The first five atom37 places (N, CA, C, CB, O) and aatype in JSON, in Angstrom:
{
  "aatype": [12, 14, 11, 5, 9, 10, 6, 11, 9, 9, 15, 11, 15, 9, 11, 0, 2, 14, 3, 9, 9, 7, 8, 11, 10, 8, 2, 2, 14, 12, 0, 18, 2, 1, 16, 8, 4, 3, 13, 6, 18, 13, 3, 1, 11, 7, 2, 19, 18, 13, 10, 6, 4, 11, 6, 16, 11, 16, 7, 1, 13, 6, 13, 15, 1, 13, 16, 5, 10, 2, 15, 10, 10, 18, 18, 2, 2, 13, 0, 2, 18, 12, 11, 7, 18, 10, 19, 10, 12, 13, 1, 8, 11, 14, 10, 1, 6, 15, 11, 9, 18, 12, 9, 14, 19, 1, 10, 12, 15, 0, 18, 9, 10, 1, 15, 11, 11, 1, 15, 9, 2, 6, 11, 6, 4, 3, 10, 2, 13, 11, 11, 13, 6, 10, 2, 13, 2, 7, 11, 10, 19, 18, 10],
  "atom_mask": [
    [1, 1, 1, 1, 1],
    [1, 1, 1, 1, 1],
    [1, 1, 1, 1, 1],
    [1, 1, 1, 1, 1],
    [1, 1, 1, 1, 1],
    [1, 1, 1, 1, 1],
    [1, 1, 1, 1, 1],
    [1, 1, 1, 1, 1],
    [1, 1, 1, 1, 1],
    [1, 1, 1, 1, 1],
    [1, 1, 1, 1, 1],
    [1, 1, 1, 1, 1],
    [1, 1, 1, 1, 1],
    [1, 1, 1, 1, 1],
    [1, 1, 1, 1, 1],
    [1, 1, 1, 1, 1],
    [1, 1, 1, 1, 1],
    [1, 1, 1, 1, 1],
    [1, 1, 1, 1, 1],
    [1, 1, 1, 1, 1],
    [1, 1, 1, 1, 1],
    [1, 1, 1, 0, 1],
    [1, 1, 1, 1, 1],
    [1, 1, 1, 1, 1],
    [1, 1, 1, 1, 1],
    [1, 1, 1, 1, 1],
    [1, 1, 1, 1, 1],
    [1, 1, 1, 1, 1],
    [1, 1, 1, 1, 1],
    [1, 1, 1, 1, 1],
    [1, 1, 1, 1, 1],
    [1, 1, 1, 1, 1],
    [1, 1, 1, 1, 1],
    [1, 1, 1, 1, 1],
    [1, 1, 1, 1, 1],
    [1, 1, 1, 1, 1],
    [1, 1, 1, 1, 1],
    [1, 1, 1, 1, 1],
    [1, 1, 1, 1, 1],
    [1, 1, 1, 1, 1],
    [1, 1, 1, 1, 1],
    [1, 1, 1, 1, 1],
    [1, 1, 1, 1, 1],
    [1, 1, 1, 1, 1],
    [1, 1, 1, 1, 1],
    [1, 1, 1, 0, 1],
    [1, 1, 1, 1, 1],
    [1, 1, 1, 1, 1],
    [1, 1, 1, 1, 1],
    [1, 1, 1, 1, 1],
    [1, 1, 1, 1, 1],
    [1, 1, 1, 1, 1],
    [1, 1, 1, 1, 1],
    [1, 1, 1, 1, 1],
    [1, 1, 1, 1, 1],
    [1, 1, 1, 1, 1],
    [1, 1, 1, 1, 1],
    [1, 1, 1, 1, 1],
    [1, 1, 1, 0, 1],
    [1, 1, 1, 1, 1],
    [1, 1, 1, 1, 1],
    [1, 1, 1, 1, 1],
    [1, 1, 1, 1, 1],
    [1, 1, 1, 1, 1],
    [1, 1, 1, 1, 1],
    [1, 1, 1, 1, 1],
    [1, 1, 1, 1, 1],
    [1, 1, 1, 1, 1],
    [1, 1, 1, 1, 1],
    [1, 1, 1, 1, 1],
    [1, 1, 1, 1, 1],
    [1, 1, 1, 1, 1],
    [1, 1, 1, 1, 1],
    [1, 1, 1, 1, 1],
    [1, 1, 1, 1, 1],
    [1, 1, 1, 1, 1],
    [1, 1, 1, 1, 1],
    [1, 1, 1, 1, 1],
    [1, 1, 1, 1, 1],
    [1, 1, 1, 1, 1],
    [1, 1, 1, 1, 1],
    [1, 1, 1, 1, 1],
    [1, 1, 1, 1, 1],
    [1, 1, 1, 0, 1],
    [1, 1, 1, 1, 1],
    [1, 1, 1, 1, 1],
    [1, 1, 1, 1, 1],
    [1, 1, 1, 1, 1],
    [1, 1, 1, 1, 1],
    [1, 1, 1, 1, 1],
    [1, 1, 1, 1, 1],
    [1, 1, 1, 1, 1],
    [1, 1, 1, 1, 1],
    [1, 1, 1, 1, 1],
    [1, 1, 1, 1, 1],
    [1, 1, 1, 1, 1],
    [1, 1, 1, 1, 1],
    [1, 1, 1, 1, 1],
    [1, 1, 1, 1, 1],
    [1, 1, 1, 1, 1],
    [1, 1, 1, 1, 1],
    [1, 1, 1, 1, 1],
    [1, 1, 1, 1, 1],
    [1, 1, 1, 1, 1],
    [1, 1, 1, 1, 1],
    [1, 1, 1, 1, 1],
    [1, 1, 1, 1, 1],
    [1, 1, 1, 1, 1],
    [1, 1, 1, 1, 1],
    [1, 1, 1, 1, 1],
    [1, 1, 1, 1, 1],
    [1, 1, 1, 1, 1],
    [1, 1, 1, 1, 1],
    [1, 1, 1, 1, 1],
    [1, 1, 1, 1, 1],
    [1, 1, 1, 1, 1],
    [1, 1, 1, 1, 1],
    [1, 1, 1, 1, 1],
    [1, 1, 1, 1, 1],
    [1, 1, 1, 1, 1],
    [1, 1, 1, 1, 1],
    [1, 1, 1, 1, 1],
    [1, 1, 1, 1, 1],
    [1, 1, 1, 1, 1],
    [1, 1, 1, 1, 1],
    [1, 1, 1, 1, 1],
    [1, 1, 1, 1, 1],
    [1, 1, 1, 1, 1],
    [1, 1, 1, 1, 1],
    [1, 1, 1, 1, 1],
    [1, 1, 1, 1, 1],
    [1, 1, 1, 1, 1],
    [1, 1, 1, 1, 1],
    [1, 1, 1, 1, 1],
    [1, 1, 1, 1, 1],
    [1, 1, 1, 1, 1],
    [1, 1, 1, 1, 1],
    [1, 1, 1, 0, 1],
    [1, 1, 1, 1, 1],
    [1, 1, 1, 1, 1],
    [1, 1, 1, 1, 1],
    [1, 1, 1, 1, 1],
    [1, 1, 1, 1, 1]
  ],
  "atom_positions": [
    [[8.16, -7.92, 12.59], [8.42, -6.51, 12.55], [8.4, -5.9, 11.14], [9.71, -6.24, 13.17], [8.21, -4.69, 11.04]],
    [[8.57, -6.65, 10.07], [8.74, -6.02, 8.77], [7.75, -4.93, 8.41], [8.67, -7.04, 7.76], [8.19, -3.81, 8.12]],
    [[6.45, -5.17, 8.4], [5.57, -4.1, 7.94], [4.91, -3.35, 9.08], [4.51, -4.67, 7.05], [4.05, -2.5, 8.84]],
    [[5.29, -3.62, 10.31], [4.69, -2.91, 11.43], [5.0, -1.42, 11.41], [5.15, -3.51, 12.73], [4.16, -0.61, 11.79]],
    [[6.19, -1.05, 10.96], [6.55, 0.37, 10.91], [5.67, 1.08, 9.88], [8.04, 0.55, 10.56], [5.14, 2.15, 10.17]],
    [[5.52, 0.52, 8.7], [4.68, 1.14, 7.67], [3.23, 1.21, 8.14], [4.77, 0.35, 6.36], [2.58, 2.24, 7.94]],
    [[2.72, 0.16, 8.74], [1.33, 0.19, 9.23], [1.15, 1.26, 10.3], [0.93, -1.19, 9.79], [0.11, 1.91, 10.35]],
    [[2.14, 1.44, 11.13], [2.07, 2.49, 12.17], [2.04, 3.87, 11.52], [3.29, 2.38, 13.14], [1.28, 4.74, 11.94]],
    [[2.85, 4.08, 10.49], [2.88, 5.36, 9.78], [1.52, 5.62, 9.12], [4.01, 5.36, 8.71], [0.99, 6.73, 9.22]],
    [[0.96, 4.62, 8.46], [-0.34, 4.77, 7.78], [-1.44, 5.04, 8.8], [-0.68, 3.51, 6.95], [-2.28, 5.92, 8.6]],
    [[-1.44, 4.29, 9.89], [-2.46, 4.48, 10.93], [-2.43, 5.89, 11.5], [-2.26, 3.46, 12.05], [-3.47, 6.53, 11.64]],
    [[-1.25, 6.38, 11.82], [-1.12, 7.75, 12.36], [-1.52, 8.78, 11.31], [0.33, 8.0, 12.83], [-2.12, 9.8, 11.64]],
    [[-1.18, 8.52, 10.05], [-1.5, 9.46, 8.97], [-3.01, 9.55, 8.73], [-0.78, 9.04, 7.68], [-3.53, 10.63, 8.47]],
    [[-3.7, 8.43, 8.83], [-5.16, 8.44, 8.68], [-5.79, 9.26, 9.81], [-5.73, 7.0, 8.68], [-6.68, 10.07, 9.58]],
    [[-5.32, 9.02, 11.03], [-5.87, 9.74, 12.2], [-5.56, 11.24, 12.15], [-5.3, 9.16, 13.49], [-6.34, 12.04, 12.66]],
    [[-4.44, 11.62, 11.54], [-4.03, 13.03, 11.49], [-4.73, 13.83, 10.4], [-2.55, 13.13, 11.29], [-4.7, 15.06, 10.43]],
    [[-5.36, 13.16, 9.44], [-5.99, 13.85, 8.32], [-7.48, 14.04, 8.62], [-5.8, 13.05, 7.01], [-8.22, 13.07, 8.71]],
    [[-7.93, 15.3, 8.76], [-9.34, 15.55, 9.1], [-10.32, 15.26, 7.96], [-9.51, 16.99, 9.52], [-11.53, 15.23, 8.18]],
    [[-9.81, 15.05, 6.75], [-10.69, 14.83, 5.6], [-10.95, 13.36, 5.29], [-10.09, 15.47, 4.39], [-11.66, 13.05, 4.34]],
    [[-10.39, 12.46, 6.1], [-10.63, 11.03, 5.91], [-10.88, 10.36, 7.24], [-9.44, 10.36, 5.18], [-10.49, 10.86, 8.3]],
    [[-11.54, 9.21, 7.16], [-11.76, 8.4, 8.35], [-11.5, 6.95, 7.94], [-13.23, 8.59, 8.93], [-11.89, 6.53, 6.85]],
    [[-10.87, 6.21, 8.79], [-10.56, 4.84, 8.41], [-10.04, 4.02, 9.58], [0.0, 0.0, 0.0], [-9.96, 4.5, 10.71]],
    [[-9.7, 2.79, 9.28], [-9.24, 1.88, 10.33], [-8.41, 0.75, 9.75], [-10.43, 1.32, 11.12], [-8.45, 0.46, 8.56]],
    [[-7.66, 0.12, 10.63], [-6.86, -1.05, 10.28], [-7.75, -2.27, 10.42], [-5.59, -1.17, 11.18], [-8.51, -2.4, 11.37]],
    [[-7.64, -3.17, 9.45], [-8.35, -4.45, 9.54], [-7.42, -5.45, 10.21], [-8.79, -4.95, 8.12], [-6.24, -5.52, 9.88]],
    [[-7.93, -6.2, 11.15], [-7.11, -7.16, 11.87], [-7.37, -8.57, 11.37], [-7.38, -7.07, 13.38], [-8.52, -8.98, 11.19]],
    [[-6.3, -9.29, 11.15], [-6.41, -10.69, 10.73], [-6.7, -11.57, 11.93], [-5.12, -11.15, 10.03], [-6.13, -11.39, 13.01]],
    [[-7.58, -12.52, 11.74], [-7.82, -13.53, 12.75], [-7.14, -14.8, 12.25], [-9.36, -13.76, 13.0], [-7.59, -15.4, 11.27]],
    [[-6.04, -15.22, 12.91], [-5.31, -16.39, 12.42], [-6.14, -17.68, 12.37], [-4.11, -16.62, 13.28], [-5.79, -18.62, 11.66]],
    [[-7.23, -17.72, 13.11], [-8.08, -18.9, 13.13], [-9.16, -18.86, 12.06], [-8.71, -19.06, 14.5], [-9.87, -19.84, 11.85]],
    [[-9.29, -17.72, 11.39], [-10.35, -17.56, 10.39], [-9.99, -18.28, 9.1], [-10.61, -16.07, 10.11], [-8.82, -18.42, 8.75]],
    [[-11.01, -18.73, 8.4], [-10.81, -19.41, 7.12], [-10.32, -18.41, 6.06], [-12.13, -20.08, 6.65], [-9.4, -18.71, 5.3]],
    [[-10.93, -17.24, 6.03], [-10.56, -16.21, 5.06], [-9.73, -15.13, 5.74], [-11.81, -15.59, 4.41], [-10.06, -14.67, 6.83]],
    [[-8.67, -14.74, 5.09], [-7.85, -13.63, 5.56], [-8.51, -12.33, 5.12], [-6.39, -13.73, 5.01], [-9.4, -12.33, 4.27]],
    [[-8.07, -11.21, 5.71], [-8.62, -9.93, 5.29], [-8.1, -9.58, 3.89], [-8.26, -8.81, 6.3], [-7.04, -10.05, 3.48]],
    [[-8.85, -8.77, 3.19], [-8.52, -8.42, 1.81], [-7.47, -7.31, 1.72], [-9.76, -7.99, 1.08], [-6.9, -7.08, 0.65]],
    [[-7.21, -6.62, 2.84], [-6.21, -5.55, 2.85], [-5.89, -5.2, 4.3], [-6.72, -4.3, 2.06], [-6.47, -5.76, 5.23]],
    [[-4.97, -4.26, 4.48], [-4.59, -3.85, 5.83], [-5.43, -2.7, 6.36], [-3.14, -3.46, 5.85], [-5.72, -2.64, 7.56]],
    [[-5.81, -1.77, 5.48], [-6.57, -0.58, 5.9], [-7.71, -0.31, 4.93], [-5.65, 0.64, 6.0], [-7.62, -0.57, 3.73]],
    [[-8.78, 0.23, 5.49], [-9.86, 0.81, 4.71], [-10.02, 2.25, 5.2], [-11.21, -0.01, 4.86], [-10.01, 2.5, 6.4]],
    [[-10.16, 3.18, 4.27], [-10.5, 4.53, 4.7], [-11.42, 5.17, 3.69], [-9.24, 5.38, 4.89], [-11.51, 4.75, 2.53]],
    [[-12.12, 6.2, 4.14], [-13.18, 6.85, 3.38], [-12.9, 8.35, 3.35], [-14.58, 6.56, 3.99], [-12.47, 8.93, 4.35]],
    [[-13.13, 8.98, 2.19], [-12.98, 10.43, 2.12], [-14.35, 11.09, 2.11], [-12.16, 10.84, 0.88], [-15.38, 10.41, 2.06]],
    [[-14.36, 12.4, 2.15], [-15.63, 13.16, 2.21], [-16.42, 13.11, 0.91], [-15.34, 14.61, 2.57], [-17.6, 13.47, 0.89]],
    [[-15.79, 12.66, -0.17], [-16.48, 12.56, -1.47], [-17.19, 11.23, -1.64], [-15.49, 12.76, -2.61], [-17.86, 11.01, -2.65]],
    [[-17.05, 10.32, -0.67], [-17.71, 9.03, -0.74], [-16.85, 7.92, -1.32], [0.0, 0.0, 0.0], [-17.34, 6.81, -1.55]],
    [[-15.58, 8.19, -1.55], [-14.68, 7.16, -2.06], [-14.22, 6.24, -0.92], [-13.46, 7.8, -2.76], [-14.07, 6.67, 0.22]],
    [[-14.01, 4.99, -1.26], [-13.51, 4.0, -0.31], [-12.15, 3.54, -0.82], [-14.5, 2.78, -0.15], [-12.0, 3.17, -1.98]],
    [[-11.15, 3.58, 0.05], [-9.79, 3.2, -0.31], [-9.39, 1.95, 0.45], [-8.8, 4.35, -0.02], [-9.59, 1.85, 1.66]],
    [[-8.83, 0.99, -0.26], [-8.34, -0.26, 0.33], [-6.82, -0.27, 0.17], [-9.01, -1.54, -0.34], [-6.32, -0.23, -0.96]],
    [[-6.1, -0.31, 1.28], [-4.64, -0.24, 1.24], [-4.03, -1.54, 1.75], [-4.14, 0.93, 2.07], [-4.38, -2.02, 2.82]],
    [[-3.12, -2.08, 0.97], [-2.32, -3.22, 1.41], [-0.88, -2.71, 1.59], [-2.39, -4.43, 0.38], [-0.27, -2.23, 0.63]],
    [[-0.36, -2.83, 2.8], [0.97, -2.32, 3.13], [2.02, -3.42, 3.01], [0.98, -1.73, 4.54], [1.85, -4.52, 3.52]],
    [[3.1, -3.08, 2.34], [4.25, -3.98, 2.23], [5.5, -3.14, 2.37], [4.24, -4.78, 0.87], [5.58, -2.03, 1.83]],
    [[6.48, -3.66, 3.09], [7.74, -2.95, 3.19], [8.9, -3.91, 3.04], [7.83, -2.2, 4.51], [8.78, -5.11, 3.3]],
    [[10.02, -3.36, 2.63], [11.22, -4.15, 2.45], [12.43, -3.35, 2.91], [11.38, -4.59, 0.99], [12.5, -2.14, 2.72]],
    [[13.37, -4.05, 3.51], [14.65, -3.44, 3.9], [15.75, -3.83, 2.93], [15.03, -3.85, 5.34], [16.87, -3.33, 3.03]],
    [[15.45, -4.72, 2.0], [16.47, -5.24, 1.09], [16.58, -4.44, -0.21], [16.16, -6.68, 0.76], [17.5, -4.67, -0.99]],
    [[15.66, -3.51, -0.45], [15.68, -2.75, -1.69], [14.97, -3.46, -2.83], [0.0, 0.0, 0.0], [14.98, -2.97, -3.97]],
    [[14.34, -4.6, -2.54], [13.63, -5.39, -3.56], [12.33, -5.93, -2.96], [14.53, -6.56, -4.08], [12.33, -6.45, -1.85]],
    [[11.24, -5.79, -3.71], [9.95, -6.31, -3.27], [9.57, -7.48, -4.15], [8.85, -5.21, -3.3], [9.44, -7.33, -5.37]],
    [[9.4, -8.64, -3.55], [9.01, -9.87, -4.25], [7.5, -9.86, -4.48], [9.45, -11.15, -3.44], [6.73, -9.72, -3.52]],
    [[7.07, -10.02, -5.71], [5.64, -9.99, -6.03], [4.87, -11.13, -5.36], [5.44, -10.06, -7.54], [3.67, -11.01, -5.13]],
    [[5.54, -12.22, -5.05], [4.87, -13.35, -4.4], [4.33, -12.96, -3.02], [5.83, -14.54, -4.27], [3.46, -13.65, -2.48]],
    [[4.83, -11.89, -2.45], [4.34, -11.41, -1.14], [3.01, -10.65, -1.28], [5.38, -10.5, -0.49], [2.34, -10.41, -0.27]],
    [[2.64, -10.28, -2.49], [1.42, -9.5, -2.72], [0.25, -10.44, -2.95], [1.6, -8.54, -3.92], [-0.32, -10.48, -4.05]],
    [[-0.11, -11.2, -1.92], [-1.15, -12.22, -2.03], [-2.56, -11.63, -2.09], [-1.06, -13.17, -0.86], [-3.5, -12.34, -2.44]],
    [[-2.73, -10.38, -1.77], [-4.04, -9.73, -1.78], [-4.37, -9.09, -3.13], [-4.11, -8.68, -0.69], [-5.4, -8.43, -3.26]],
    [[-3.53, -9.27, -4.11], [-3.73, -8.62, -5.41], [-5.11, -8.88, -6.0], [-2.67, -9.08, -6.39], [-5.8, -7.93, -6.39]],
    [[-5.54, -10.13, -6.07], [-6.84, -10.44, -6.68], [-8.0, -9.86, -5.9], [-7.01, -11.95, -6.8], [-8.96, -9.38, -6.49]],
    [[-7.93, -9.89, -4.58], [-8.99, -9.29, -3.77], [-9.08, -7.8, -4.02], [-8.75, -9.55, -2.27], [-10.18, -7.25, -4.16]],
    [[-7.95, -7.14, -4.06], [-7.95, -5.69, -4.3], [-8.45, -5.36, -5.71], [-6.55, -5.12, -4.1], [-9.16, -4.37, -5.89]],
    [[-8.1, -6.17, -6.69], [-8.61, -5.95, -8.04], [-10.12, -6.12, -8.08], [-7.94, -6.92, -9.03], [-10.82, -5.37, -8.77]],
    [[-10.64, -7.1, -7.36], [-12.08, -7.33, -7.31], [-12.8, -6.1, -6.76], [-12.4, -8.57, -6.45], [-13.75, -5.61, -7.36]],
    [[-12.34, -5.6, -5.61], [-12.97, -4.41, -5.02], [-12.81, -3.2, -5.93], [-12.37, -4.1, -3.63], [-13.73, -2.41, -6.09]],
    [[-11.64, -3.07, -6.53], [-11.35, -1.94, -7.4], [-12.29, -1.93, -8.61], [-9.89, -2.0, -7.87], [-12.72, -0.86, -9.05]],
    [[-12.61, -3.1, -9.15], [-13.47, -3.19, -10.33], [-14.96, -3.22, -9.99], [-13.12, -4.42, -11.11], [-15.79, -3.14, -10.89]],
    [[-15.29, -3.35, -8.72], [-16.69, -3.47, -8.32], [-17.47, -2.18, -8.53], [-16.78, -3.88, -6.86], [-18.59, -2.2, -9.05]],
    [[-16.88, -1.05, -8.15], [-17.56, 0.24, -8.29], [-16.52, 1.34, -8.46], [-18.47, 0.52, -7.06], [-15.39, 1.21, -7.98]],
    [[-16.9, 2.41, -9.14], [-15.96, 3.52, -9.4], [-15.46, 4.19, -8.13], [-16.62, 4.55, -10.28], [-14.36, 4.75, -8.14]],
    [[-16.23, 4.15, -7.06], [-15.82, 4.83, -5.83], [-14.95, 3.95, -4.93], [-17.05, 5.3, -5.07], [-14.56, 4.39, -3.84]],
    [[-14.65, 2.73, -5.35], [-13.79, 1.83, -4.58], [-12.42, 1.76, -5.25], [-14.42, 0.4, -4.46], [-12.31, 1.47, -6.44]],
    [[-11.37, 2.04, -4.47], [-10.03, 2.12, -5.04], [-9.04, 1.3, -4.21], [-9.57, 3.59, -5.13], [-8.93, 1.48, -3.0]],
    [[-8.33, 0.41, -4.88], [-7.34, -0.43, -4.22], [-5.93, 0.05, -4.49], [0.0, 0.0, 0.0], [-5.6, 0.47, -5.6]],
    [[-5.08, 0.0, -3.46], [-3.7, 0.47, -3.59], [-2.74, -0.47, -2.87], [-3.56, 1.89, -3.02], [-3.06, -1.07, -1.85]],
    [[-1.55, -0.59, -3.45], [-0.41, -1.2, -2.78], [0.42, -0.05, -2.21], [0.43, -2.12, -3.75], [0.89, 0.8, -2.96]],
    [[0.6, -0.05, -0.89], [1.46, 0.95, -0.26], [2.79, 0.24, 0.0], [0.82, 1.54, 1.08], [2.88, -0.64, 0.85]],
    [[3.8, 0.65, -0.74], [5.08, -0.03, -0.74], [6.16, 0.87, -0.17], [5.45, -0.49, -2.16], [6.37, 1.99, -0.64]],
    [[6.85, 0.38, 0.85], [7.91, 1.15, 1.5], [9.26, 0.47, 1.29], [7.62, 1.32, 3.0], [9.43, -0.71, 1.59]],
    [[10.21, 1.25, 0.78], [11.6, 0.82, 0.74], [12.26, 1.5, 1.94], [12.31, 1.21, -0.65], [12.55, 2.69, 1.93]],
    [[12.48, 0.7, 2.98], [12.9, 1.24, 4.27], [14.42, 1.42, 4.33], [12.44, 0.31, 5.4], [15.2, 0.57, 3.91]],
    [[14.79, 2.58, 4.88], [16.2, 2.94, 5.05], [16.44, 3.43, 6.47], [16.63, 4.01, 4.03], [15.5, 3.73, 7.21]],
    [[17.7, 3.51, 6.82], [18.09, 4.16, 8.07], [18.87, 5.4, 7.68], [18.95, 3.22, 9.01], [19.8, 5.29, 6.89]],
    [[18.53, 6.56, 8.18], [17.41, 6.86, 9.06], [16.08, 6.74, 8.32], [17.55, 8.26, 9.64], [16.02, 6.8, 7.09]],
    [[15.03, 6.56, 9.09], [13.7, 6.28, 8.54], [13.22, 7.37, 7.58], [12.71, 6.13, 9.66], [12.54, 7.07, 6.6]],
    [[13.56, 8.61, 7.85], [13.08, 9.71, 6.99], [13.61, 9.62, 5.56], [13.49, 11.06, 7.6], [13.09, 10.3, 4.67]],
    [[14.63, 8.8, 5.32], [15.16, 8.61, 3.97], [14.44, 7.48, 3.22], [16.64, 8.31, 4.04], [14.75, 7.22, 2.06]],
    [[13.5, 6.83, 3.88], [12.71, 5.78, 3.24], [11.81, 6.37, 2.18], [11.88, 5.0, 4.29], [11.42, 7.54, 2.25]],
    [[11.47, 5.55, 1.19], [10.53, 5.98, 0.15], [9.26, 5.14, 0.27], [11.16, 5.83, -1.28], [9.31, 3.93, 0.44]],
    [[8.12, 5.82, 0.18], [6.83, 5.16, 0.27], [6.02, 5.52, -0.97], [6.08, 5.56, 1.57], [5.87, 6.69, -1.32]],
    [[5.49, 4.49, -1.62], [4.68, 4.66, -2.82], [3.28, 4.13, -2.56], [5.32, 3.93, -4.04], [3.11, 3.09, -1.92]],
    [[2.26, 4.85, -3.06], [0.87, 4.39, -2.99], [0.43, 4.15, -4.44], [-0.07, 5.46, -2.25], [-0.04, 5.05, -5.13]],
    [[0.61, 2.89, -4.87], [0.45, 2.53, -6.28], [-0.93, 1.93, -6.52], [1.55, 1.53, -6.71], [-1.31, 0.97, -5.85]],
    [[-1.7, 2.49, -7.46], [-3.0, 1.9, -7.79], [-2.84, 0.43, -8.18], [-3.68, 2.69, -8.94], [-1.93, 0.08, -8.93]],
    [[-3.71, -0.4, -7.67], [-3.58, -1.85, -7.86], [-3.66, -2.24, -9.34], [-4.67, -2.58, -7.08], [-3.0, -3.19, -9.76]],
    [[-4.45, -1.54, -10.12], [-4.53, -1.84, -11.56], [-3.18, -1.64, -12.25], [-5.6, -0.97, -12.23], [-2.78, -2.44, -13.09]],
    [[-2.5, -0.55, -11.88], [-1.2, -0.27, -12.5], [-0.14, -1.28, -12.04], [-0.75, 1.15, -12.16], [0.69, -1.71, -12.84]],
    [[-0.18, -1.65, -10.78], [0.79, -2.63, -10.29], [0.54, -3.99, -10.92], [0.74, -2.73, -8.76], [1.48, -4.69, -11.28]],
    [[-0.72, -4.37, -11.07], [-1.06, -5.63, -11.71], [-0.58, -5.65, -13.15], [-2.58, -5.88, -11.65], [-0.01, -6.64, -13.6]],
    [[-0.8, -4.56, -13.87], [-0.34, -4.47, -15.26], [1.18, -4.53, -15.34], [-0.84, -3.17, -15.91], [1.73, -5.16, -16.24]],
    [[1.85, -3.88, -14.39], [3.32, -3.91, -14.38], [3.83, -5.33, -14.15], [3.87, -2.97, -13.29], [4.76, -5.78, -14.82]],
    [[3.22, -6.03, -13.2], [3.63, -7.41, -12.88], [3.48, -8.3, -14.12], [2.79, -7.98, -11.7], [4.38, -9.08, -14.45]],
    [[2.35, -8.18, -14.81], [2.12, -8.99, -16.01], [3.05, -8.62, -17.15], [0.67, -8.85, -16.46], [3.56, -9.48, -17.86]],
    [[3.27, -7.33, -17.31], [4.09, -6.83, -18.42], [5.58, -7.12, -18.22], [3.87, -5.34, -18.59], [6.29, -7.44, -19.17]],
    [[6.04, -6.99, -16.99], [7.48, -7.1, -16.74], [8.0, -8.54, -16.76], [7.81, -6.47, -15.4], [9.16, -8.78, -17.07]],
    [[7.13, -9.48, -16.45], [7.51, -10.89, -16.38], [8.65, -11.14, -15.41], [7.89, -11.39, -17.77], [9.4, -12.11, -15.55]],
    [[8.79, -10.26, -14.43], [9.8, -10.41, -13.39], [9.13, -10.92, -12.12], [10.55, -9.07, -13.12], [7.91, -10.93, -12.01]],
    [[9.93, -11.32, -11.17], [9.41, -11.81, -9.89], [9.45, -10.75, -8.8], [10.2, -13.02, -9.44], [8.92, -10.96, -7.71]],
    [[10.07, -9.61, -9.1], [10.21, -8.58, -8.08], [10.45, -7.22, -8.74], [11.37, -8.92, -7.13], [10.63, -7.12, -9.96]],
    [[10.43, -6.2, -7.91], [10.77, -4.84, -8.36], [11.74, -4.27, -7.35], [9.48, -3.93, -8.52], [11.56, -4.42, -6.14]],
    [[12.78, -3.59, -7.85], [13.71, -2.95, -6.92], [13.36, -1.47, -6.8], [15.18, -3.14, -7.39], [12.5, -0.96, -7.52]],
    [[14.04, -0.81, -5.89], [13.71, 0.59, -5.62], [13.91, 1.49, -6.84], [14.55, 1.1, -4.46], [13.1, 2.38, -7.09]],
    [[14.96, 1.26, -7.59], [15.24, 2.07, -8.78], [14.14, 1.89, -9.83], [16.61, 1.69, -9.37], [13.67, 2.87, -10.41]],
    [[13.73, 0.64, -10.07], [12.65, 0.37, -11.03], [11.33, 0.99, -10.56], [12.47, -1.14, -11.23], [10.57, 1.54, -11.36]],
    [[11.08, 0.9, -9.27], [9.84, 1.46, -8.71], [9.83, 2.97, -8.91], [9.7, 1.11, -7.22], [8.81, 3.54, -9.29]],
    [[10.96, 3.61, -8.64], [11.05, 5.05, -8.82], [10.87, 5.43, -10.29], [12.41, 5.57, -8.31], [10.21, 6.43, -10.6]],
    [[11.43, 4.64, -11.17], [11.32, 4.89, -12.6], [9.88, 4.75, -13.1], [12.24, 3.94, -13.37], [9.42, 5.56, -13.91]],
    [[9.17, 3.73, -12.62], [7.82, 3.43, -13.11], [6.69, 4.08, -12.32], [7.62, 1.95, -13.11], [5.61, 4.31, -12.86]],
    [[6.93, 4.38, -11.05], [5.84, 4.85, -10.18], [6.18, 6.12, -9.4], [5.46, 3.76, -9.21], [5.6, 6.36, -8.35]],
    [[7.1, 6.92, -9.9], [7.55, 8.13, -9.19], [6.37, 9.04, -8.82], [8.54, 8.91, -10.06], [6.36, 9.61, -7.72]],
    [[5.4, 9.17, -9.7], [4.28, 10.09, -9.42], [3.39, 9.6, -8.27], [3.44, 10.27, -10.68], [2.53, 10.34, -7.79]],
    [[3.58, 8.35, -7.84], [2.79, 7.82, -6.74], [3.57, 7.8, -5.42], [2.33, 6.41, -7.07], [3.11, 7.25, -4.42]],
    [[4.76, 8.42, -5.43], [5.54, 8.49, -4.2], [4.85, 9.47, -3.24], [7.01, 8.94, -4.49], [4.48, 10.57, -3.63]],
    [[4.7, 9.04, -1.99], [4.06, 9.87, -0.98], [5.08, 10.79, -0.33], [3.37, 9.0, 0.08], [6.25, 10.44, -0.18]],
    [[4.62, 11.96, 0.05], [5.46, 12.9, 0.78], [5.59, 12.37, 2.21], [4.87, 14.35, 0.76], [4.61, 12.33, 2.95]],
    [[6.8, 11.98, 2.59], [7.06, 11.36, 3.89], [8.07, 12.19, 4.67], [7.58, 9.9, 3.72], [9.18, 12.45, 4.2]],
    [[7.66, 12.61, 5.87], [8.53, 13.46, 6.68], [9.27, 12.68, 7.78], [7.73, 14.57, 7.31], [9.86, 13.28, 8.68]],
    [[9.22, 11.37, 7.72], [9.85, 10.56, 8.75], [8.87, 10.06, 9.8], [0.0, 0.0, 0.0], [9.19, 9.17, 10.59]],
    [[7.66, 10.66, 9.81], [6.64, 10.25, 10.79], [5.28, 10.0, 10.14], [6.49, 11.31, 11.87], [4.6, 9.03, 10.46]],
    [[4.89, 10.89, 9.21], [3.58, 10.8, 8.57], [3.7, 10.91, 7.06], [2.64, 11.89, 9.12], [4.69, 11.43, 6.53]],
    [[2.67, 10.42, 6.37], [2.53, 10.64, 4.93], [1.2, 11.36, 4.7], [2.59, 9.3, 4.13], [0.29, 11.26, 5.52]],
    [[1.1, 12.07, 3.61], [-0.17, 12.69, 3.27], [-0.91, 11.77, 2.33], [0.02, 14.08, 2.63], [-0.43, 11.46, 1.24]],
    [[-2.09, 11.32, 2.75], [-2.92, 10.41, 1.95], [-3.94, 11.19, 1.16], [-3.61, 9.36, 2.84], [-4.73, 10.61, 0.42]]
  ]
}
């Protein structure tokens, strides 16, 4: 159940936005290679967005859970119109009080290397990535 709520929010938000089209990538547990992210979506300008969703109820996100970092960096560096993001949710009750950040993968990678920490808490995330916080009304985010 951990990231199913965030994935549901992202899926509904993609479908609700008339300026983008996208889909969830499904993992095949029997496959040799896992998918590189959870969602791909495209905007009308020709940009491709790769989103990896992670959520936490503990107020702390362990970087070891971000196993798709290198794949997202590869796609991000491949072409200017390809953009990788970590969508990170600090989940609260009620849900509308949760915070969701859509952090560019390059910035998150630099933060991980620079901080030399194993995790980031909600306060640190707000301090370092506030401008990437998504407007969340309890049901949808604007992408």
